[in-house]
N, CA and C atoms as an extended XYZ file, in Angstrom:
309
Properties=species:S:1:pos:R:3:atomname:S:1:resname:S:1:resid:I:1 pbc="F F F"
N       -17.321        6.544      -17.243 N   UNK     1
C       -16.217        7.439      -17.409 CA  UNK     1
C       -15.312        6.898      -18.503 C   UNK     1
N       -14.830        7.744      -19.352 N   UNK     2
C       -13.924        7.315      -20.406 CA  UNK     2
C       -12.562        6.977      -19.815 C   UNK     2
N       -11.894        6.006      -20.433 N   UNK     3
C       -10.600        5.539      -19.945 CA  UNK     3
C        -9.590        6.672      -19.879 C   UNK     3
N        -9.574        7.562      -20.858 N   UNK     4
C        -8.598        8.647      -20.847 CA  UNK     4
C        -8.817        9.587      -19.650 C   UNK     4
N       -10.068        9.804      -19.275 N   UNK     5
C       -10.365       10.649      -18.125 CA  UNK     5
C        -9.914        9.963      -16.831 C   UNK     5
N       -10.134        8.657      -16.720 N   UNK     6
C        -9.702        7.904      -15.549 CA  UNK     6
C        -8.182        7.944      -15.424 C   UNK     6
N        -7.483        7.756      -16.534 N   UNK     7
C        -6.017        7.795      -16.526 CA  UNK     7
C        -5.533        9.173      -16.069 C   UNK     7
N        -6.143       10.232      -16.585 N   UNK     8
C        -5.749       11.593      -16.204 CA  UNK     8
C        -6.003       11.827      -14.716 C   UNK     8
N        -7.110       11.319      -14.205 N   UNK     9
C        -7.420       11.497      -12.790 CA  UNK     9
C        -6.408       10.752      -11.917 C   UNK     9
N        -6.029        9.551      -12.329 N   UNK    10
C        -5.031        8.784      -11.590 CA  UNK    10
C        -3.707        9.533      -11.582 C   UNK    10
N        -3.312       10.064      -12.733 N   UNK    11
C        -2.048       10.787      -12.832 CA  UNK    11
C        -2.050       12.031      -11.951 C   UNK    11
N        -3.184       12.642      -11.791 N   UNK    12
C        -3.285       13.846      -10.965 CA  UNK    12
C        -3.549       13.517       -9.493 C   UNK    12
N        -3.719       12.248       -9.212 N   UNK    13
C        -3.991       11.848       -7.836 CA  UNK    13
C        -5.395       12.175       -7.382 C   UNK    13
N        -6.321       12.299       -8.306 N   UNK    14
C        -7.682       12.680       -7.965 CA  UNK    14
C        -8.621       11.489       -7.792 C   UNK    14
N        -8.187       10.312       -8.224 N   UNK    15
C        -9.051        9.142       -8.147 CA  UNK    15
C        -8.751        8.389       -6.863 C   UNK    15
N        -9.754        8.216       -6.067 N   UNK    16
C        -9.626        7.489       -4.807 CA  UNK    16
C       -10.306        6.149       -4.991 C   UNK    16
N        -9.656        5.115       -4.532 N   UNK    17
C       -10.199        3.773       -4.679 CA  UNK    17
C       -11.569        3.674       -4.028 C   UNK    17
N       -12.487        3.011       -4.712 N   UNK    18
C       -13.826        2.810       -4.177 CA  UNK    18
C       -13.907        1.537       -3.342 C   UNK    18
N       -12.846        0.781       -3.318 N   UNK    19
C       -12.833       -0.465       -2.565 CA  UNK    19
C       -12.476       -0.160       -1.120 C   UNK    19
N       -13.368       -0.500       -0.217 N   UNK    20
C       -13.118       -0.252        1.207 CA  UNK    20
C       -12.082       -1.237        1.716 C   UNK    20
N       -11.281       -0.783        2.648 N   UNK    21
C       -10.301       -1.670        3.264 CA  UNK    21
C       -11.057       -2.775        3.996 C   UNK    21
N       -10.489       -3.970        3.990 N   UNK    22
C       -11.120       -5.070        4.703 CA  UNK    22
C       -11.105       -4.765        6.190 C   UNK    22
N       -12.159       -5.192        6.868 N   UNK    23
C       -12.296       -4.898        8.279 CA  UNK    23
C       -12.665       -6.160        9.050 C   UNK    23
N       -12.287       -6.174       10.321 N   UNK    24
C       -12.602       -7.274       11.219 CA  UNK    24
C       -13.151       -6.698       12.512 C   UNK    24
N       -13.993       -7.462       13.179 N   UNK    25
C       -14.499       -7.092       14.497 CA  UNK    25
C       -13.750       -7.932       15.519 C   UNK    25
N       -13.075       -7.277       16.441 N   UNK    26
C       -12.271       -7.950       17.463 CA  UNK    26
C       -12.570       -7.356       18.831 C   UNK    26
N       -12.081       -8.009       19.876 N   UNK    27
C       -12.296       -7.518       21.241 CA  UNK    27
C       -11.693       -6.120       21.386 C   UNK    27
N       -12.464       -5.241       21.963 N   UNK    28
C       -12.022       -3.860       22.197 CA  UNK    28
C       -11.093       -3.805       23.409 C   UNK    28
N       -10.121       -2.910       23.360 N   UNK    29
C        -9.284       -2.708       24.548 CA  UNK    29
C       -10.185       -2.339       25.733 C   UNK    29
N        -9.923       -2.924       26.857 N   UNK    30
C       -10.705       -2.615       28.043 CA  UNK    30
C       -11.943       -3.469       28.248 C   UNK    30
N       -12.264       -4.343       27.286 N   UNK    31
C       -13.423       -5.218       27.477 CA  UNK    31
C       -13.159       -6.130       28.670 C   UNK    31
N       -14.146       -6.250       29.515 N   UNK    32
C       -14.000       -7.060       30.734 CA  UNK    32
C       -14.312       -8.535       30.447 C   UNK    32
N       -13.712       -9.407       31.234 N   UNK    33
C       -13.930      -10.844       31.070 CA  UNK    33
C       -15.411      -11.199       31.124 C   UNK    33
N       -16.142      -10.586       32.032 N   UNK    34
C       -17.573      -10.879       32.170 CA  UNK    34
C       -18.335      -10.523       30.891 C   UNK    34
N       -17.961       -9.400       30.268 N   UNK    35
C       -18.605       -8.984       29.023 CA  UNK    35
C       -18.299       -9.973       27.900 C   UNK    35
N       -17.032      -10.364       27.803 N   UNK    36
C       -16.645      -11.300       26.750 CA  UNK    36
C       -17.344      -12.640       26.933 C   UNK    36
N       -17.408      -13.134       28.170 N   UNK    37
C       -18.063      -14.417       28.417 CA  UNK    37
C       -19.551      -14.347       28.128 C   UNK    37
N       -20.195      -13.261       28.518 N   UNK    38
C       -21.620      -13.090       28.236 CA  UNK    38
C       -21.866      -13.055       26.729 C   UNK    38
N       -20.997      -12.346       26.005 N   UNK    39
C       -21.124      -12.307       24.547 CA  UNK    39
C       -20.989      -13.709       23.969 C   UNK    39
N       -19.951      -14.451       24.396 N   UNK    40
C       -19.736      -15.807       23.888 CA  UNK    40
C       -20.930      -16.709       24.188 C   UNK    40
N       -21.472      -16.621       25.392 N   UNK    41
C       -22.624      -17.445       25.752 CA  UNK    41
C       -23.791      -17.198       24.808 C   UNK    41
N       -24.091      -15.939       24.566 N   UNK    42
C       -25.202      -15.592       23.677 CA  UNK    42
C       -24.899      -15.983       22.234 C   UNK    42
N       -23.733      -15.598       21.748 N   UNK    43
C       -23.391      -15.860       20.341 CA  UNK    43
C       -23.367      -17.348       20.039 C   UNK    43
N       -22.744      -18.124       20.912 N   UNK    44
C       -22.601      -19.559       20.658 CA  UNK    44
C       -23.907      -20.319       20.831 C   UNK    44
N       -24.833      -19.787       21.621 N   UNK    45
C       -26.124      -20.446       21.823 CA  UNK    45
C       -27.183      -20.010       20.823 C   UNK    45
N       -27.026      -18.808       20.239 N   UNK    46
C       -28.113      -18.274       19.426 CA  UNK    46
C       -27.720      -17.791       18.036 C   UNK    46
N       -26.439      -17.450       17.811 N   UNK    47
C       -26.101      -16.765       16.564 CA  UNK    47
C       -25.218      -17.545       15.602 C   UNK    47
N       -24.177      -18.175       16.093 N   UNK    48
C       -23.205      -18.820       15.204 CA  UNK    48
C       -22.730      -20.158       15.784 C   UNK    48
N       -22.098      -20.959       14.937 N   UNK    49
C       -21.492      -22.223       15.359 CA  UNK    49
C       -20.090      -21.929       15.874 C   UNK    49
N       -19.835      -22.290       17.112 N   UNK    50
C       -18.562      -21.966       17.755 CA  UNK    50
C       -17.582      -23.137       17.753 C   UNK    50
N       -17.725      -24.072       16.856 N   UNK    51
C       -16.866      -25.263       16.834 CA  UNK    51
C       -15.388      -24.930       16.693 C   UNK    51
N       -15.050      -23.841       16.017 N   UNK    52
C       -13.639      -23.491       15.789 CA  UNK    52
C       -12.898      -23.098       17.062 C   UNK    52
N       -13.631      -22.705       18.119 N   UNK    53
C       -12.951      -22.321       19.364 CA  UNK    53
C       -13.040      -23.413       20.428 C   UNK    53
N       -13.571      -24.559       20.054 N   UNK    54
C       -13.628      -25.696       20.981 CA  UNK    54
C       -12.351      -26.523       20.829 C   UNK    54
N       -12.014      -27.355       21.834 N   UNK    55
C       -10.798      -28.175       21.733 CA  UNK    55
C       -10.727      -28.912       20.389 C   UNK    55
N        -9.578      -28.815       19.740 N   UNK    56
C        -9.387      -29.414       18.422 CA  UNK    56
C        -9.756      -28.496       17.268 C   UNK    56
N       -10.435      -27.386       17.546 N   UNK    57
C       -10.830      -26.440       16.504 CA  UNK    57
C        -9.654      -25.592       16.048 C   UNK    57
N        -9.767      -25.042       14.861 N   UNK    58
C        -8.662      -24.277       14.273 CA  UNK    58
C        -8.300      -23.025       15.066 C   UNK    58
N        -9.214      -22.519       15.893 N   UNK    59
C        -8.945      -21.303       16.663 CA  UNK    59
C        -9.031      -21.537       18.172 C   UNK    59
N        -8.882      -22.794       18.595 N   UNK    60
C        -8.898      -23.097       20.026 CA  UNK    60
C        -7.645      -22.565       20.722 C   UNK    60
N        -6.497      -22.734       20.098 N   UNK    61
C        -5.222      -22.265       20.667 CA  UNK    61
C        -4.894      -20.880       20.121 C   UNK    61
N        -4.440      -19.958       20.897 N   UNK    62
C        -4.291      -20.071       22.343 CA  UNK    62
C        -5.657      -20.033       23.018 C   UNK    62
N        -5.777      -20.845       24.048 N   UNK    63
C        -7.037      -21.001       24.766 CA  UNK    63
C        -7.217      -19.847       25.748 C   UNK    63
N        -7.574      -18.671       25.202 N   UNK    64
C        -7.836      -17.508       26.046 CA  UNK    64
C        -9.205      -16.945       25.711 C   UNK    64
N        -9.815      -16.350       26.686 N   UNK    65
C       -11.124      -15.734       26.501 CA  UNK    65
C       -11.065      -14.649       25.427 C   UNK    65
N       -10.030      -13.842       25.445 N   UNK    66
C        -9.913      -12.753       24.477 CA  UNK    66
C        -9.788      -13.276       23.045 C   UNK    66
N        -8.968      -14.292       22.831 N   UNK    67
C        -8.823      -14.843       21.478 CA  UNK    67
C       -10.113      -15.492       21.000 C   UNK    67
N       -10.761      -16.240       21.867 N   UNK    68
C       -12.019      -16.882       21.479 CA  UNK    68
C       -13.094      -15.834       21.187 C   UNK    68
N       -13.187      -14.832       22.045 N   UNK    69
C       -14.195      -13.786       21.844 CA  UNK    69
C       -13.938      -13.005       20.561 C   UNK    69
N       -12.678      -12.711       20.261 N   UNK    70
C       -12.366      -11.987       19.020 CA  UNK    70
C       -12.789      -12.784       17.802 C   UNK    70
N       -12.480      -14.074       17.811 N   UNK    71
C       -12.845      -14.905       16.656 CA  UNK    71
C       -14.365      -14.936       16.468 C   UNK    71
N       -15.098      -15.127       17.555 N   UNK    72
C       -16.556      -15.205       17.459 CA  UNK    72
C       -17.166      -13.840       17.162 C   UNK    72
N       -16.603      -12.766       17.701 N   UNK    73
C       -17.070      -11.413       17.335 CA  UNK    73
C       -17.005      -11.232       15.826 C   UNK    73
N       -15.889      -11.637       15.242 N   UNK    74
C       -15.727      -11.476       13.811 CA  UNK    74
C       -16.660      -12.401       13.027 C   UNK    74
N       -16.877      -13.616       13.530 N   UNK    75
C       -17.795      -14.541       12.877 CA  UNK    75
C       -19.209      -13.962       12.842 C   UNK    75
N       -19.635      -13.375       13.960 N   UNK    76
C       -20.948      -12.720       14.013 CA  UNK    76
C       -20.964      -11.518       13.069 C   UNK    76
N       -19.895      -10.755       13.073 N   UNK    77
C       -19.787       -9.591       12.181 CA  UNK    77
C       -19.941      -10.004       10.721 C   UNK    77
N       -19.289      -11.098       10.334 N   UNK    78
C       -19.374      -11.575        8.944 CA  UNK    78
C       -20.754      -12.134        8.610 C   UNK    78
N       -21.359      -12.844        9.544 N   UNK    79
C       -22.635      -13.486        9.238 CA  UNK    79
C       -23.849      -12.588        9.464 C   UNK    79
N       -23.768      -11.695       10.421 N   UNK    80
C       -24.929      -10.855       10.774 CA  UNK    80
C       -24.723       -9.376       10.484 C   UNK    80
N       -23.491       -8.978       10.174 N   UNK    81
C       -23.221       -7.574        9.880 CA  UNK    81
C       -23.176       -6.692       11.113 C   UNK    81
N       -22.967       -7.310       12.294 N   UNK    82
C       -22.963       -6.537       13.536 CA  UNK    82
C       -21.676       -6.770       14.306 C   UNK    82
N       -21.084       -5.691       14.791 N   UNK    83
C       -19.939       -5.781       15.696 CA  UNK    83
C       -20.449       -5.319       17.049 C   UNK    83
N       -20.564       -6.228       17.992 N   UNK    84
C       -21.117       -5.926       19.310 CA  UNK    84
C       -20.317       -4.811       19.974 C   UNK    84
N       -20.919       -3.659       20.105 N   UNK    85
C       -20.229       -2.469       20.629 CA  UNK    85
C       -19.853       -2.590       22.102 C   UNK    85
N       -20.491       -3.495       22.834 N   UNK    86
C       -20.167       -3.655       24.248 CA  UNK    86
C       -18.793       -4.281       24.447 C   UNK    86
N       -18.364       -5.117       23.500 N   UNK    87
C       -17.070       -5.797       23.650 CA  UNK    87
C       -16.178       -5.693       22.422 C   UNK    87
N       -16.736       -5.271       21.295 N   UNK    88
C       -15.979       -5.289       20.045 CA  UNK    88
C       -15.643       -3.933       19.482 C   UNK    88
N       -14.671       -3.960       18.584 N   UNK    89
C       -14.238       -2.763       17.875 CA  UNK    89
C       -13.823       -3.196       16.466 C   UNK    89
N       -13.999       -2.308       15.509 N   UNK    90
C       -13.588       -2.594       14.131 CA  UNK    90
C       -12.084       -2.370       14.000 C   UNK    90
N       -11.427       -3.315       13.357 N   UNK    91
C        -9.986       -3.225       13.107 CA  UNK    91
C        -9.716       -3.403       11.622 C   UNK    91
N        -8.705       -2.721       11.132 N   UNK    92
C        -8.289       -2.915        9.735 CA  UNK    92
C        -7.079       -3.844        9.665 C   UNK    92
N        -6.633       -4.344       10.813 N   UNK    93
C        -5.512       -5.280       10.863 CA  UNK    93
C        -6.052       -6.705       10.960 C   UNK    93
N        -5.647       -7.540       10.031 N   UNK    94
C        -6.096       -8.928       10.002 CA  UNK    94
C        -5.595       -9.649       11.258 C   UNK    94
N        -6.506      -10.146       12.099 N   UNK    95
C        -6.093      -10.814       13.328 CA  UNK    95
C        -5.774      -12.299       13.145 C   UNK    95
N        -5.818      -12.811       11.935 N   UNK    96
C        -5.544      -14.221       11.673 CA  UNK    96
C        -4.158      -14.609       12.130 C   UNK    96
N        -4.009      -15.856       12.555 N   UNK    97
C        -2.688      -16.364       12.953 CA  UNK    97
C        -2.695      -17.866       12.809 C   UNK    97
N        -1.579      -18.435       12.397 N   UNK    98
C        -1.468      -19.885       12.264 CA  UNK    98
C        -2.630      -20.496       11.513 C   UNK    98
N        -3.243      -21.538       12.103 N   UNK    99
C        -4.383      -22.203       11.481 CA  UNK    99
C        -5.677      -21.409       11.640 C   UNK    99
N        -5.658      -20.409       12.494 N   UNK   100
C        -6.869      -19.625       12.779 CA  UNK   100
C        -6.969      -18.474       11.791 C   UNK   100
N        -7.785      -18.677       10.773 N   UNK   101
C        -7.960      -17.669        9.730 CA  UNK   101
C        -9.304      -16.986        9.873 C   UNK   101
N        -9.271      -15.709       10.138 N   UNK   102
C       -10.499      -14.922       10.200 CA  UNK   102
C       -10.926      -14.640        8.766 C   UNK   102
N       -12.188      -14.839        8.479 N   UNK   103
C       -12.660      -14.605        7.107 CA  UNK   103
C       -13.072      -13.170        6.907 C   UNK   103
């Protein structure tokens, strides 16, 4: 596309950004503790390294099942391209906090 055409489209509000908003996979509202624990057991044993949610890890605190599951859901999402529908949901809000940075 020629630059002048792109400029005209922007001025008319016709050009929509092709860059998708960043997304994260986090625990879905209503996910049960049993589901989150089962997900963590499988993910940490077979899919990803869960060192960040272990004592001393950057995402250990707060030490809650929901926070740990959200971090690992997103880690699996980033590495495998899957957001576990049984416990996870896609969010456009960055869930990072303090030392715990979701990638």
